[in-house]
C-alpha positions in Angstrom: -0.3 -0.1 0.1 1.5 3.3 -1.0 2.0 5.6 1.7 -0.3 8.7 1.3 1.8 12.3 0.6 1.1 15.6 2.2 1.7 18.7 1.0 3.0 21.6 3.5 0.1 23.2 4.3 -1.7 19.9 5.1 0.4 18.4 6.8 0.2 21.5 8.5 -3.2 21.7 8.8 -3.0 17.8 10.3 -0.3 18.9 13.2 -2.4 21.7 14.2 -5.3 19.8 14.5 -3.8 17.2 16.5 -2.4 19.4 18.8 -6.2 21.3 19.4 -8.0 18.1 20.0 -5.4 16.7 21.7 -3.8 19.0 23.8 -6.4 22.1 23.7 -6.5 24.6 26.6 -3.8 24.5 28.9 -2.1 26.6 31.8 2.4 26.9 31.3 4.3 28.5 34.0 7.3 29.8 32.8 9.7 32.7 32.8 8.7 35.2 29.7 11.8 36.4 27.7 11.7 38.0 24.0 8.9 40.4 25.0 7.7 42.4 22.0 4.7 44.7 22.6 3.4 45.5 18.7 1.6 48.8 17.7 -1.4 46.7 16.9 -1.8 45.8 20.5 -0.6 42.4 20.4 1.9 40.9 22.8 4.8 38.5 21.7 6.8 36.5 23.8 8.5 33.3 24.7 7.9 31.5 28.2 11.1 29.3 29.0 12.3 27.3 31.7 15.9 25.5 32.4 15.2 23.6 29.3 12.7 24.8 27.0 10.7 27.6 25.7 7.2 28.6 23.9 6.3 30.8 22.0 3.1 32.7 22.9 0.7 35.4 21.6 -1.3 37.7 23.7 -3.8 39.6 21.6 -5.1 43.1 22.0 -9.0 42.0 23.3 -7.5 39.9 26.0 -4.5 42.1 26.6 -6.8 44.9 27.9 -8.7 42.3 30.5 -5.1 40.5 31.9 -4.5 41.1 35.2 -0.6 42.0 34.3 1.1 43.3 31.3 3.9 40.8 30.1 7.3 42.1 30.5 10.8 40.1 30.1 11.8 37.9 33.7 8.4 37.8 35.6 7.7 34.1 36.5 4.2 34.0 35.1 0.7 31.6 34.9 -0.2 31.6 31.5 -3.8 30.1 30.4 -4.4 29.7 26.7 -5.2 27.3 23.9 -2.1 25.4 21.7 -2.4 26.3 17.9 0.2 26.1 15.3 0.7 29.4 13.0 1.0 27.8 9.6 2.7 30.4 8.4 5.8 29.3 9.5 5.0 25.7 10.9 5.7 26.5 14.4 3.1 25.3 17.5 2.2 28.1 19.6 0.3 28.9 22.8 -2.4 31.9 21.9 -3.0 32.9 25.7 -6.2 34.0 27.0 -5.2 35.2 30.5 -2.2 36.2 32.4 -1.1 36.1 35.9 1.7 36.1 37.9 3.1 32.5 38.8 1.2 30.7 42.0 -1.0 33.6 41.9 -4.6 31.7 40.6 -3.9 29.4 43.9 -4.1 32.1 46.9 -6.3 34.4 44.6 -8.8 31.5 44.8 -7.9 31.2 48.4 -8.5 34.5 49.2 -11.9 34.8 47.6 -13.0 31.8 49.6 -11.8 33.3 53.1 -13.2 36.8 52.4 -16.5 35.1 51.6 -16.7 33.0 54.3 -15.7 35.8 56.8 -18.4 38.3 55.1 -20.9 35.6 55.4 -19.9 35.1 59.0 -20.2 38.7 59.7 -16.7 39.8 60.5 -17.0 42.8 58.2 -20.4 44.4 59.5 -20.1 47.9 59.5 -22.3 47.8 62.8 -19.6 46.1 64.7 -16.8 48.6 63.3 -15.5 51.2 66.2 -15.1 55.0 66.0 -11.3 56.2 65.2 -11.0 59.1 68.0 -10.3 62.5 66.4 -7.5 63.1 68.6 -5.5 60.1 69.8 -3.0 61.2 72.0 -1.0 57.1 71.7 -1.0 54.8 69.2 0.8 52.0 68.1 2.4 50.8 64.7 2.7 47.1 64.2 5.1 46.6 61.0 8.3 45.7 59.7 11.1 48.3 61.9 13.3 48.3 58.6 10.7 48.6 55.9 10.1 52.3 54.3 6.3 52.2 55.2 7.4 52.9 59.0 9.7 55.7 58.3 7.0 57.6 55.9 4.4 57.1 58.2 6.6 58.7 61.1 7.5 61.5 59.2 3.6 62.4 58.2 3.3 61.6 61.9 5.7 64.2 63.1 5.2 67.0 60.3 1.0 66.8 61.4 1.0 65.9 65.3 4.4 66.1 67.1 2.5 66.1 70.1 1.2 62.4 69.3 3.2 59.7 71.3 4.1 56.6 68.6 5.2 53.0 70.1 6.3 50.7 67.5 5.6 47.2 67.6 8.2 45.1 65.4 7.1 42.3 63.3 7.7 40.3 60.1 5.2 41.5 57.2 5.8 38.8 54.6 7.3 35.0 55.0 6.8 32.3 56.8 5.5 33.3 60.7 4.9 36.4 59.6 1.1 36.3 60.5 1.8 34.8 64.0 4.1 37.8 64.9 1.2 40.1 63.6 -1.3 38.2 65.9 0.9 38.4 68.5 1.5 42.3 68.1 -2.3 42.8 68.2 -3.0 40.9 71.0 -0.4 41.8 73.3 -1.1 45.6 72.7 -4.8 44.8 73.8 -3.5 43.1 77.3 -1.2 46.0 78.2 -3.2 49.2 77.1 -3.6 50.8 80.2 -1.4 48.6 82.2 2.2 48.5 81.5 1.6 50.7 78.4 -0.3 53.8 78.5 -3.6 53.9 77.1 -3.4 53.1 73.6 -6.1 55.4 71.6 -5.3 53.9 67.8 -3.5 50.5 66.3 -2.2 50.5 62.9 -1.5 47.3 61.1 0.6 48.6 58.4 3.3 47.5 55.3 4.4 48.4 51.9 3.5 47.6 48.3 3.9 44.2 46.8 2.6 41.5 44.9 -0.2 39.0 46.3 2.5 36.4 48.2 4.1 39.3 49.8 1.1 41.0 51.4 -0.5 37.3 52.1 0.2 37.2 55.8 -2.7 40.1 55.8 -5.3 37.6 54.4 -4.8 35.3 57.1 -7.7 34.4 58.8 -5.9 34.5 61.9 -4.8 37.9 61.1 -8.2 39.0 60.3 -10.0 37.8 63.3 -7.3 39.2 66.0 -8.3 42.5 64.2 -11.7 41.8 64.4 -11.7 40.8 68.3 -9.4 44.1 69.2 -10.7 46.3 71.5 -8.6 49.1 70.3 -9.5 50.9 67.2 -7.6 49.2 64.6 -6.5 50.9 60.9 -5.4 48.9 58.4 -3.0 50.6 55.8 -1.4 47.6 53.8 0.4 47.9 50.4 -0.9 50.5 47.5 -4.5 52.1 46.9 -4.9 49.3 44.7 -4.1 46.3 47.0 -7.1 45.1 48.9 -6.2 42.8 51.8 -8.9 40.6 54.2 -7.2 43.1 57.3 -8.5 45.5 55.4 -12.2 44.2 55.4 -12.3 43.5 58.8 -10.4 46.8 60.2 -12.4 49.4 61.9 -10.9 51.8 58.9 -9.3 51.2 55.7 -6.1 53.3 55.0 -5.1 53.1 51.0 -1.7 53.6 51.7 0.6 53.7 55.0 1.1 57.6 54.7 -2.3 57.6 54.2 -3.2 55.7 57.5 -0.9 58.5 59.2 -2.7 61.3 58.1 -6.2 59.4 58.9 -5.0 59.0 62.6 -3.2 62.2 62.9 -5.2 65.2 62.7 -3.0 67.9 60.9 -1.3 70.1 63.6 -0.8 73.2 61.3 -4.2 72.7 60.1 -5.6 73.1 63.8 -3.6 76.1 64.8 -5.1 78.0 61.8 -8.5 76.7 62.9 -8.1 77.9 66.1 -6.7 81.2 65.3 -9.8 81.7 63.1 -11.8 80.6 66.0 -10.0 82.9 68.4 -10.2 85.8 66.1 -14.1 85.2 65.5 -14.4 85.2 69.6 -12.1 88.6 69.6 -14.7 90.4 67.2 -17.5 88.9 68.7 -16.1 90.2 72.2 -15.2 93.5 70.7 -18.5 94.1 69.0 -20.4 92.9 72.0 -18.6 95.4 74.4 -19.2 98.3 71.8 -22.8 97.3 72.1 -22.5 97.5 75.5 -20.4 100.8 75.7 -23.0 102.5 73.3 -26.1 101.3 75.4 -24.2 102.5 78.5 -24.0 106.1 77.0 -27.4 106.0 75.6 -28.8 105.5 79.5 -26.5 108.0 80.7 -27.7 110.5 78.4 -31.6 109.4 79.5 -33.5 112.1 81.2 -34.8 109.4 83.9 -31.1 109.3 84.8 -30.6 113.0 85.4 -33.9 113.5 87.1 -34.2 110.3 88.9 -37.3 112.0 90.6 -39.5 111.5 87.5 -39.5 107.9 87.9 -40.9 108.3 91.2 -43.4 111.3 89.8 -44.8 109.0 87.2 -45.0 106.0 89.2 -47.2 108.4 91.7 -49.2 109.6 88.7 -49.8 105.7 87.6 -50.8 105.2 91.1 -53.4 108.1 91.1 -54.9 107.1 88.2 -55.2 103.8 89.3 -56.8 105.0 92.0 -59.3 107.0 90.3 -60.2 104.1 88.1 -60.7 101.5 91.1 -63.3 104.0 92.8 -65.2 104.7 89.6 -65.2 100.8 88.1 -66.4 100.4 92.3 -69.2 102.8 92.7 -70.6 101.7 89.6 -70.2 98.2 90.3 -71.9 98.8 93.7 -74.7 100.8 92.2 -75.4 97.8 90.0 -75.3 95.4 92.9 -77.7 98.0 95.0 -80.0 97.7 92.1 -80.0 94.3 91.6 -81.0 93.4 95.6 -83.6 96.1 95.8 -85.2 94.5 92.8 -84.8 91.0 94.6 -86.0 92.2 97.9 -89.2 93.7 96.3 -89.5 90.3 94.4 -89.2 88.8 98.0 -91.9 91.0 100.0 -94.1 90.3 97.0 -93.4 86.4 97.6 -93.5 86.6 101.4 -93.9 83.2 103.3 -95.5 85.0 106.1 -98.5 86.3 103.8 -98.7 82.9 102.1 -99.0 81.4 105.3 -101.7 83.5 106.4 -104.1 83.1 103.4 -103.5 79.2 103.9 -104.0 79.5 107.4 -107.6 81.3 106.7 -108.6 78.9 103.9 -107.4 75.9 106.1 -110.1 77.5 109.3 -112.6 77.5 106.6 -112.3 74.1 105.1 -112.2 73.0 109.2 -115.3 74.8 109.3 -116.9 73.0 106.1 -115.4 69.3 107.2 -117.0 69.6 110.5 -120.6 70.4 109.0 -120.2 67.9 106.7 -119.0 65.0 109.1 -121.3 66.0 111.8 -124.5 66.1 108.9 -123.2 62.9 107.9 -122.7 61.2 111.6 -126.5 62.6 112.5 -128.1 61.1 109.4 -126.3 57.8 110.3 -127.8 58.1 113.8 -131.0 59.0 112.3 -130.9 55.5 110.5 -129.2 53.3 113.1 -132.6 54.4 115.3 -135.0 54.2 112.5 -133.3 50.6 111.6 -133.0 49.6 115.6 -136.6 50.7 116.4 -137.5 48.2 112.9 -135.8 45.6 114.5 -136.9 45.5 117.5 -140.5 45.4 116.2 -140.0 42.4 114.1 -137.9 41.0 117.0 -139.2 38.5 119.7 -139.3 41.1 122.6 -141.4 43.2 121.1 -144.0 39.8 121.1 -143.5 38.8 124.4 -144.5 42.9 125.6 -147.7 41.7 123.7 -148.2 38.6 126.3 -146.8 35.7 124.2 -144.1 33.4 125.2 -141.2 31.1 123.9 -140.6 27.7 125.3 -136.9 26.4 124.2 -135.5 23.2 125.3 -132.0 23.2 127.5 -130.3 23.9 124.3 -132.0 27.1 123.3 -133.9 25.5 120.6 -137.4 26.5 120.0 -140.2 23.8 121.4 -142.8 24.0 118.6 -144.5 20.8 119.3 -145.2 18.5 122.7 -143.6 15.7 120.6 -140.2 17.4 120.6 -140.1 16.7 124.4 -140.0 14.3 126.5 -140.9 13.3 130.6 -138.6 15.0 132.9 -136.4 17.6 129.9 -136.0 20.7 131.4 -137.2 23.4 129.3 -137.2 27.8 129.4 -140.2 29.7 128.9 -139.3 33.2 127.7 -141.7 36.1 128.7 -142.1 39.6 128.6 -140.4 40.3 131.8 -138.0 37.1 132.4 -138.2 33.5 131.8 -139.5 30.5 133.7 -137.7 26.9 133.9 -139.8 24.1 134.4 -139.3 20.3 134.0 -141.5 18.1 131.8 -143.8 15.4 134.2 -146.1 14.3 131.6 -147.0 15.4 128.0 -150.5 15.6 125.7 -152.3 12.0 126.4 -151.4 11.8 130.3 -153.8 12.7 133.0 -152.3 14.9 135.6 -152.3 13.9 138.9 -153.8 15.6 142.1 -151.2 17.6 142.6 -151.7 19.5 139.5 -150.2 19.3 135.8 -146.3 19.3 137.0 -144.0 21.1 139.1 -142.8 24.5 138.0 -139.9 26.5 139.3 -140.5 30.8 138.4 -137.3 32.4 137.6 -137.5 35.8 137.2 -135.0 37.7 135.1 
């Protein structure tokens, strides 16, 4: 079988396809060399290590968004796609992103810690302490050999020479730097007001550098120590574009160490100018007030009242006389009005005197009493007459009137009238009622029996 023959272009395209498909997107670390920046905005350079090199191109669009600008001699991490430049038949890395070597991992750690502490509330504005306007003593936690310290001391001496400045020397980068920073913050809080003077402000600071150089200020322990400090903390780390975790946890973030010194120290010259201005304002106000008082004294001295004090007494006496006249007039009018009212009320009261009313009522009462007696006596007389007539009528109808005409009435022992001889028995006692008394008798015999020789029966008469 005959081997396939490629053209140069065909083979180059095949190699390009294999590289792009098999390798594709990669991240490569190395040192930049042979850097060329074209007028078009594209960048060409070579990545190399101790034994190999790789051609790279960073096009204009990606260059604008790149975190760093390519320059010879720096160690970088390049992310992009492997491809072939067919015109030269060489493979190259088309760079999409460029950052300093090692920053990718650190940046991810930075973002993760920042997000976690933010969600925990460590960065809340509500927990941040107020920085005093006029501190007397402050502590600088920084490297004793850094340029940042000298810049800050110069600013502090110029703005507030009376300010007491204490330096707590620490390492600001490298192994163990974060532990030293944490210890410095904790010891300053513990010794403040005891072995140290009362500390008003604590500044954690260092100069600029790469993300790796500033990493000590991105450690969680440093952030928590700053947040736990009872002394207000200012963070002044790196340059204005650098943001560390310490910046977010501090009570105030300064863009640079020098700016931190300016924020904490009031400008002495400005204060002197302000005090001078206030002094002049006070002097002007005092002078103006004194001038007004002097003018007032002069006017009072020229017043007729002061030249003739008796006028005040005379005027008051006249006022008193007029007031007395007004009082007498008003009191007289008021008394007259009250007198008229009393006279009117007395007349009305006399017309409605209780004595007169009682006299009229007494006469009427006598008349009514006389009439009542006449009526009652007439009624009683009529009733007496009716009673007598009824009594006479009853007497005429009663048994006593019969007795008076010679009749009698016999009753048994129990008072029941005897109307027939059949109603009595022999030996039964009877009472016979006459007009002038009664007779008691005993039945010896009834009808049909013959009376004995001594008479019908024995009778006993009792006069009643």
